[in-house]
C-alpha positions as CSV (number, residue, x, y, z in Angstrom):
1,M,-46.6,-53.2,68.7
2,K,-45.0,-56.6,69.4
3,E,-41.5,-57.0,68.2
4,M,-40.9,-59.3,65.2
5,I,-39.1,-62.6,65.7
6,P,-36.7,-62.6,62.7
7,Y,-35.4,-65.7,61.1
8,G,-31.8,-64.6,61.8
9,K,-30.2,-61.8,63.8
10,H,-26.8,-60.5,64.9
11,F,-25.9,-60.0,68.5
12,I,-23.9,-57.0,69.7
13,D,-22.6,-56.4,73.2
14,Q,-20.6,-53.6,74.9
15,D,-17.3,-55.2,74.0
16,D,-18.2,-54.9,70.3
17,I,-19.3,-51.3,70.7
18,D,-16.1,-50.4,72.5
19,A,-13.9,-52.1,69.9
20,V,-15.6,-50.1,67.1
21,V,-15.4,-46.8,69.1
22,D,-11.7,-47.3,69.8
23,V,-11.0,-47.5,66.0
24,L,-13.2,-44.5,65.3
25,I,-11.4,-42.4,67.9
26,N,-7.8,-43.7,68.0
27,H,-6.9,-45.6,64.8
28,P,-7.0,-45.4,61.0
29,L,-10.5,-46.3,59.7
30,T,-9.1,-48.3,56.8
31,Q,-5.8,-49.9,55.8
32,G,-4.7,-50.0,59.4
33,K,-3.7,-52.8,61.8
34,E,-7.2,-54.1,62.6
35,V,-7.5,-55.8,59.3
36,S,-4.3,-57.9,59.8
37,N,-5.2,-58.5,63.4
38,F,-8.5,-60.0,62.3
39,E,-6.9,-62.0,59.6
40,R,-4.4,-63.5,62.1
41,S,-7.3,-64.3,64.5
42,V,-9.3,-66.2,61.9
43,A,-6.3,-68.1,60.6
44,K,-5.4,-69.2,64.1
45,F,-9.0,-70.1,64.9
46,V,-9.5,-72.4,61.9
47,G,-5.9,-73.7,61.7
48,A,-4.8,-72.2,58.4
49,K,-1.5,-70.6,57.5
50,Y,-3.0,-67.5,55.8
51,A,-6.1,-65.4,55.8
52,V,-7.2,-62.5,53.6
53,A,-10.1,-60.3,54.5
54,M,-12.2,-58.5,51.9
55,S,-15.4,-56.4,51.5
56,S,-17.7,-59.4,51.1
57,W,-17.5,-63.1,50.4
58,T,-19.0,-62.3,47.0
59,A,-15.8,-60.3,46.3
60,G,-13.9,-63.2,47.8
61,L,-15.4,-65.7,45.4
62,H,-14.4,-63.5,42.5
63,M,-10.8,-63.2,43.8
64,A,-10.6,-66.9,44.6
65,C,-11.7,-67.9,41.1
66,I,-9.2,-65.6,39.5
67,A,-6.4,-67.0,41.8
68,A,-7.5,-70.5,40.8
69,G,-7.2,-69.7,37.1
70,V,-10.9,-69.7,36.2
71,N,-11.4,-68.2,32.7
72,E,-13.2,-68.6,29.4
73,T,-11.4,-71.8,28.7
74,N,-12.6,-73.8,31.7
75,K,-15.6,-74.2,34.1
76,I,-16.6,-74.5,37.7
77,I,-19.0,-76.9,39.4
78,T,-21.1,-76.0,42.4
79,S,-24.5,-76.8,44.0
80,P,-27.8,-75.4,42.8
81,I,-28.9,-74.9,46.4
82,T,-26.9,-71.9,47.3
83,F,-27.0,-68.1,47.0
84,V,-26.3,-66.9,43.5
85,A,-22.9,-65.5,44.4
86,S,-21.4,-69.1,44.4
87,S,-21.9,-69.5,40.7
88,N,-21.9,-65.9,39.6
89,A,-18.2,-65.7,40.3
90,S,-17.5,-67.9,37.3
91,F,-19.3,-65.4,35.0
92,Y,-17.1,-62.6,36.4
93,C,-14.1,-64.6,35.1
94,G,-15.6,-65.2,31.6
95,S,-16.4,-68.8,32.5
96,K,-19.7,-70.7,32.9
97,P,-20.9,-72.6,35.9
98,I,-22.0,-76.2,35.9
99,F,-24.3,-77.5,38.6
100,S,-24.4,-80.9,40.3
101,D,-27.3,-82.2,42.3
102,I,-27.5,-82.3,46.1
103,D,-27.7,-85.3,48.4
104,K,-31.2,-85.4,49.8
105,S,-30.1,-86.2,53.4
106,T,-27.3,-83.6,53.6
107,V,-28.7,-80.8,51.3
108,N,-25.0,-80.5,50.2
109,L,-23.2,-81.4,47.0
110,C,-23.6,-85.2,46.5
111,P,-20.2,-86.9,45.8
112,K,-21.8,-89.5,43.5
113,H,-23.6,-86.9,41.4
114,L,-20.3,-84.9,41.4
115,E,-18.5,-87.8,39.9
116,D,-21.2,-88.2,37.2
117,T,-21.0,-84.5,36.4
118,L,-17.3,-84.6,36.0
119,N,-17.6,-87.6,33.7
120,D,-20.1,-85.7,31.6
121,N,-18.0,-82.5,31.2
122,V,-14.5,-81.4,30.4
123,N,-12.2,-78.6,31.4
124,I,-13.4,-78.4,35.0
125,K,-11.0,-76.1,36.8
126,V,-12.7,-75.6,40.2
127,I,-15.2,-77.4,42.4
128,I,-17.1,-75.1,44.8
129,P,-18.7,-77.2,47.6
130,V,-21.2,-75.2,49.6
131,H,-21.5,-76.0,53.3
132,F,-25.2,-75.3,53.4
133,S,-26.6,-73.9,56.7
134,G,-23.3,-74.7,58.4
135,V,-23.1,-78.4,57.7
136,P,-19.8,-79.4,56.1
137,C,-19.9,-81.3,52.8
138,E,-18.3,-84.7,52.6
139,M,-15.0,-83.1,51.9
140,E,-12.7,-86.2,52.0
141,K,-14.7,-87.8,49.2
142,I,-14.9,-84.5,47.2
143,K,-11.2,-84.0,47.5
144,N,-10.5,-87.5,46.2
145,I,-12.8,-86.8,43.3
146,A,-11.2,-83.4,42.6
147,D,-7.7,-84.9,42.7
148,K,-8.6,-87.6,40.2
149,N,-9.8,-84.8,37.9
150,N,-7.0,-82.3,38.5
151,A,-9.6,-79.8,39.8
152,M,-9.0,-77.2,42.6
153,I,-11.4,-76.8,45.5
154,I,-12.8,-73.5,46.8
155,E,-15.0,-74.2,49.8
156,D,-18.0,-71.9,50.1
157,A,-18.2,-71.7,53.9
158,A,-20.3,-68.6,54.1
159,H,-22.6,-70.4,56.6
160,A,-19.9,-72.5,58.3
161,L,-17.4,-70.5,60.4
162,G,-16.9,-72.6,63.5
163,A,-18.2,-75.9,61.9
164,R,-16.1,-79.0,61.9
165,Y,-15.5,-81.9,59.5
166,S,-16.4,-85.4,60.4
167,D,-12.8,-85.9,61.6
168,G,-13.0,-83.0,64.0
169,S,-10.9,-80.6,62.1
170,M,-12.1,-77.0,61.5
171,V,-13.8,-75.8,58.3
172,G,-11.3,-73.2,57.0
173,S,-8.2,-75.2,57.8
174,C,-8.1,-76.1,54.1
175,K,-7.3,-79.7,54.9
176,Y,-9.3,-80.7,51.9
177,S,-9.2,-77.6,49.7
178,D,-7.1,-74.9,48.1
179,M,-9.1,-72.0,49.6
180,T,-12.1,-71.6,52.0
181,G,-14.3,-68.5,52.2
182,F,-16.4,-67.1,55.0
183,S,-19.1,-64.4,55.1
184,F,-19.6,-61.8,57.9
185,H,-23.0,-60.6,56.9
186,P,-25.1,-59.8,60.1
187,V,-27.1,-63.1,60.0
188,K,-24.0,-65.3,59.7
189,S,-21.9,-66.8,62.5
190,I,-20.3,-63.4,63.3
191,A,-21.1,-60.0,62.1
192,A,-18.9,-57.3,60.5
193,G,-21.8,-55.4,58.9
194,E,-20.6,-56.8,55.6
195,G,-17.3,-58.7,54.9
196,G,-15.6,-61.8,53.9
197,M,-12.4,-63.9,54.4
198,I,-10.4,-66.4,52.5
199,T,-8.1,-68.9,54.2
200,T,-5.4,-70.9,52.4
201,N,-2.2,-72.8,53.1
202,N,-0.7,-71.8,49.8
203,K,1.7,-68.8,49.9
204,D,1.4,-68.0,46.2
205,I,-2.4,-68.0,46.4
206,Y,-2.2,-65.8,49.5
207,R,0.1,-63.2,47.8
208,R,-2.1,-63.1,44.7
209,L,-5.2,-62.5,46.8
210,I,-3.5,-59.6,48.6
211,R,-2.8,-58.0,45.2
212,L,-6.2,-58.6,43.8
213,R,-7.9,-57.1,46.8
214,S,-6.2,-53.7,46.3
215,H,-6.1,-52.8,42.6
216,G,-3.4,-55.4,41.7
217,I,-0.9,-53.3,43.5
218,N,2.1,-54.8,45.4
219,K,4.4,-53.2,47.9
220,S,6.4,-56.3,49.1
221,D,10.1,-56.2,48.5
222,D,10.4,-59.9,47.6
223,A,7.9,-59.7,44.8
224,L,8.6,-56.4,43.0
225,L,9.0,-56.6,39.2
226,D,11.0,-53.4,38.7
227,N,13.7,-53.3,41.3
228,E,15.5,-50.4,39.6
229,A,12.5,-48.1,39.9
230,A,12.0,-49.3,43.5
231,H,15.5,-48.1,44.7
232,T,17.7,-45.0,44.7
233,E,21.4,-45.8,45.3
234,N,20.5,-49.0,47.1
235,I,17.9,-47.3,49.3
236,R,14.4,-48.6,49.0
237,N,12.1,-45.8,47.8
238,P,9.6,-45.4,50.6
239,W,6.8,-44.3,48.3
240,Y,7.3,-47.0,45.8
241,M,4.5,-49.5,44.8
242,E,3.7,-51.1,41.6
243,M,0.5,-52.3,39.9
244,Q,1.4,-55.8,38.6
245,E,-2.0,-56.9,37.3
246,L,-5.6,-55.7,37.1
247,G,-7.2,-55.9,40.5
248,Y,-10.1,-54.4,42.4
249,N,-11.0,-52.3,45.4
250,Y,-12.2,-55.2,47.5
251,R,-10.7,-53.9,50.8
252,I,-12.6,-54.1,54.1
253,T,-12.4,-51.4,56.7
254,D,-10.7,-51.4,60.1
255,I,-14.1,-50.5,61.6
256,Q,-15.6,-53.7,60.3
257,C,-12.6,-55.9,61.3
258,A,-12.6,-54.5,64.8
259,L,-16.2,-55.5,65.2
260,A,-15.7,-58.9,63.7
261,N,-12.6,-59.6,65.8
262,S,-14.6,-58.8,68.9
263,Q,-17.4,-61.1,67.7
264,L,-15.0,-63.9,67.0
265,K,-14.2,-64.2,70.7
266,K,-17.9,-65.0,71.3
267,L,-18.3,-67.5,68.4
268,P,-18.0,-70.7,70.6
269,D,-20.9,-69.3,72.8
270,F,-22.9,-68.3,69.7
271,I,-22.6,-71.8,68.2
272,K,-23.3,-73.5,71.6
273,R,-26.6,-71.6,71.9
274,R,-27.6,-72.2,68.3
275,K,-27.0,-75.9,68.8
276,E,-29.2,-75.9,72.0
277,L,-32.0,-74.2,70.1
278,A,-31.7,-76.5,67.1
279,K,-32.0,-79.5,69.4
280,R,-35.1,-78.0,71.1
281,Y,-36.7,-77.7,67.6
282,D,-35.6,-81.3,66.8
283,K,-37.3,-82.6,70.0
284,A,-40.4,-80.5,69.5
285,F,-41.0,-81.8,66.0
286,L,-39.9,-85.4,66.6
287,N,-43.4,-86.8,66.5
288,F,-45.2,-84.1,64.5
289,E,-45.8,-85.6,61.1
290,P,-46.2,-82.5,59.0
291,I,-42.7,-81.2,59.8
292,K,-39.4,-82.9,59.0
293,P,-36.3,-81.2,60.3
294,T,-33.3,-81.2,57.9
295,Q,-29.7,-82.1,58.7
296,S,-30.5,-83.1,62.3
297,Q,-27.9,-85.9,62.2
298,F,-25.1,-83.2,61.9
299,R,-25.7,-81.2,65.1
300,D,-22.2,-81.9,66.5
301,Q,-20.5,-80.7,63.3
302,S,-22.7,-77.8,62.2
303,S,-22.3,-74.1,63.0
304,H,-26.1,-73.9,62.8
305,H,-26.5,-70.8,60.6
306,L,-30.0,-71.9,59.6
307,Y,-32.7,-74.2,60.9
308,V,-34.6,-75.5,57.9
309,I,-37.8,-77.6,58.1
310,K,-39.4,-79.5,55.3
311,V,-43.2,-79.5,54.9
312,N,-44.8,-81.5,52.1
313,F,-47.2,-78.8,50.9
314,D,-48.3,-81.0,47.9
315,S,-49.6,-83.9,50.1
316,G,-53.0,-82.6,51.1
317,Q,-51.8,-79.9,53.4
318,Q,-54.6,-77.4,53.9
319,I,-52.1,-74.5,53.7
320,S,-49.6,-73.4,51.1
321,R,-46.1,-72.2,51.9
322,A,-47.0,-68.6,51.0
323,T,-50.0,-68.7,53.3
324,L,-48.1,-70.3,56.1
325,M,-45.3,-67.6,55.9
326,T,-48.0,-64.9,55.8
327,E,-49.9,-66.3,58.8
328,L,-46.6,-66.6,60.7
329,H,-45.8,-63.0,59.9
330,K,-49.2,-61.9,61.3
331,R,-48.0,-63.5,64.5
332,N,-44.7,-61.5,64.3
333,I,-42.7,-64.5,63.2
334,A,-40.4,-64.1,60.2
335,T,-39.4,-67.0,58.0
336,Q,-37.5,-67.4,54.7
337,V,-36.7,-69.9,52.0
338,H,-33.1,-70.9,51.5
339,Y,-32.7,-71.2,48.6
340,I,-34.5,-70.9,45.3
341,P,-32.4,-73.1,43.1
342,V,-29.9,-70.9,41.2
343,T,-31.0,-72.6,38.0
344,S,-34.6,-71.3,38.5
345,H,-33.7,-67.6,38.4
346,P,-34.6,-65.9,35.1
347,Y,-31.0,-64.9,34.3
348,Y,-30.0,-68.5,34.5
349,K,-33.0,-69.8,32.6
350,R,-32.2,-67.4,29.8
351,L,-28.8,-69.1,29.5
352,G,-30.4,-72.5,29.1
353,F,-30.3,-73.8,32.7
354,S,-33.3,-75.8,34.0
355,S,-34.0,-76.9,37.6
356,D,-35.6,-80.0,36.2
357,D,-32.1,-81.3,35.6
358,Y,-31.5,-81.3,39.4
359,P,-34.5,-83.2,40.8
360,N,-33.2,-83.5,44.4
361,A,-32.6,-79.7,44.6
362,L,-36.0,-79.1,43.1
363,D,-37.8,-81.5,45.6
364,Y,-35.9,-79.8,48.5
365,Y,-36.9,-76.3,47.4
366,K,-40.6,-77.2,47.1
367,E,-40.7,-78.2,50.8
368,A,-38.1,-75.9,52.5
369,L,-38.7,-73.3,55.1
370,S,-36.2,-71.6,57.3
371,I,-37.5,-70.7,60.8
372,P,-36.0,-68.4,63.4
373,L,-32.6,-69.4,64.8
374,Y,-30.1,-67.0,66.3
375,Y,-28.0,-66.6,69.5
376,S,-30.4,-64.2,71.4
377,L,-33.6,-66.2,70.5
378,T,-35.2,-66.9,73.8
379,N,-36.9,-70.2,74.8
380,T,-40.1,-68.3,75.2
381,D,-40.0,-66.9,71.6
382,Q,-38.9,-70.3,70.3
383,D,-41.8,-71.9,72.0
384,K,-44.1,-69.4,70.3
385,V,-42.6,-70.4,66.9
386,I,-43.1,-74.1,67.6
387,R,-46.7,-73.6,68.9
388,S,-47.6,-71.4,65.9
389,L,-46.3,-73.9,63.4
390,K,-48.1,-76.8,65.0
391,E,-51.4,-74.8,65.2
392,L,-51.2,-73.8,61.5
393,L,-50.1,-77.2,60.2
394,A,-52.3,-79.4,62.4
């Protein structure tokens, strides 16, 4: 049986295996030094002062919203073209999300639509721009809008570790935001199995995130609330810790961080190869009318998590998207759709949301298809993908 060409796939080498085995044999499996080592590595890589690792970026979004003060008295704004976690975090905090339409050319949050959304709503606490597929949003414009409206910014960079803003600075540096979050799911830029990271330049936010990650418990001498209980005759009680607020068990293991830290060393090579593959697709589809690549103007900025094409299935195409995906699967080529607009999910529709309110997002969704893109994708397999698409859409 021929092996399936997936739409996305992690890459593991012997260095990764050795790093994990070393932890399994020689080090604590959790709450050891590998977590802080990985945090320092990511902070240095992106140019941020602080980094906090957690069990997933979904957990990170929850923590970030709490740290930003999201609650039942205020709201967040995000894009409808994202994974549901981006907006679900507001519900976890007792808030309700508001959506703002995308820019057709970037597939990211549109600054003009964002301004209109802010003008139409009150009590906006946080804006969550999503760097879709690894292409950074227009963050300078978004920051200016946020500042005018006294809103904080949490960048959802789940797709964008290694991406750069238009000025060349790294996503994650928090140059334009209060916090930035990454995902280490296996199909993302680097893999930890599961995992997430928040970067920030704000020490108070950093300390809050550390507490929230581990049950609201704090052990730091400079932030204890009950110094009398913490000391015996001026000696710091070695066992002492205190729960200062309601937190969660959102910790990540040393096993995962050892793997991710090893992967991080290869990230520049991962992105370089993904970019090469994306450009090969661009060239192959340049004069093929049925297929329109998305975001091709951002190849030098993107981390290239996804390669999304648009096919106008409503304009006389002899094949539907479902049939196309099925026929590709018969040829051992896996594809996916990123994403169903959040507002189209039954849970959100029951709450009164409608995708008709976001026409750009809905138009994008009707045409979008993610095709295989990953570091170990060979030119031969990519050529098979290109050939199959052209044959089926001719």
